[in-house]
N, C-alpha and C positions, 0 to 999 in steps of 0.2 A: 379465170375466164380468159380464153384465147380468141384471136381473130385471124383474118387472112394475113395480116402483116407478120404475126408470129409464125405462121406456116411458112411464109416466104423466107423469113430470116433463118429459120431452122433448116429448111430444105437447101437453100443456097450455100449454107456453111458446109455441106457435104461434098466430098470430092467428086469431080466430073459431073456435077448436076447442072442442068440448064432449065430455064423457065420457058414454057410454051409461049409462042407469039400470038396465038389466036384464041387462047382460053387460059384460065387460071389452073395451071398444072405444072408439075415438075418431074423431070425424068433424068435418068443416068445412062450414059453411053455403055452399051454392052454388045460386043461383037459387031460393031458397026451400026447398031440400031439404038434408038432412044427408047428406053423402057420406063414408062410412067410409074411413079410410086405414090404420088399424092396429087389429087385434083379436086376442083370444085364439083360438088354433086349437082347434076342437072335434073330438076324435078319435072315430072310430067303433070302439068297443071290442067291442061285440056287435052283429051285423047286425040283430037284432030289437029293439034298444033305441035311445033317443036318443043323439046324440053327447055326449061328455063334454069340457067345456072343460079345457084344459091350462094350467097356470100357467107352464110352462117353454118354451112355444112360442107365437110370435105369427105371424099372417099380415100381410104388409106389401104394400101396393099398389105396383106398378111401372108404368112408363110404357108398356111394350109387351112382347110375348112374347119379343122379342130380348133385352131387358134381363133378363127372367126366366131365359132359357136361359143367358145369360152368368153370372148369379149362381149358378145351379145347377151350372154347370161349374167355377166358381172354387173352391169349397170344399164338399165333400159333408158335412163335419162340422158346418158352420154352416147350410147351406141345403138344403131338400128340398121335395118336392111330393108330392101324392097324386092319385089319379084324380079326386076331387071337384073339384080345382083345374085339371084339364086344360083348356086353352084360356082360362083366366081369368088376368087380369093381376095376379097376386099370388104371392109366394113365402113359404114357411114358414121361420121362423128359430128355431134353437135358441138361446135366450138365454144359456145357460151357455157357449156356444162363441164368442160375439161380444164384441168390445171395445166400450166405451161410445161411442167416437168413430165407429166404423163404424155402430153402431146409430143414432146421431144423424143421420148422413148418410142412411141408409135411410129414417128416419121423415120427415125434412124433404123428401126427394125424393117420398115417398108423399103427403105433405100437398100439395105443389105439383101433383101429378097430379090432385088432387080439388078444390083451391081455385079460386075464380074467377080467370081469367087476370090481371086487373088487380091482384088481391091478391097472387098468386104472384109477378108481375113486380116489384112494389114492395117485397116483403118481403125484409129482410136478416137472415139468421140470425146471432144473437150468442150462441146457446146459452142454456140455462136458468140 
């Protein structure tokens, strides 16, 4: 079982990663821009009110929609999506349902999707 502290520890162990100041999210610098790769899911609780960030679910960037579909099909208790993410290369992850090793793999892969190619190619994950 994982939580936001695990997400933070894993994400910040990755090169050139920074934590957002205004929400729970992590990005990597790429061509002068911050590219987010993992962030807290904000749920639409009331259609007439702003979304509410959830501490128990994160959105994780994936390489393509095929990877997203494969993750969604692999375990409905861990992975899900919502209409807001239709056509978007990210999957929602229930932290209480995922083991730390699998979470590490997802976050590292998400970071590689957003990092500059030369940084991603050169980076060797050794864990936090």
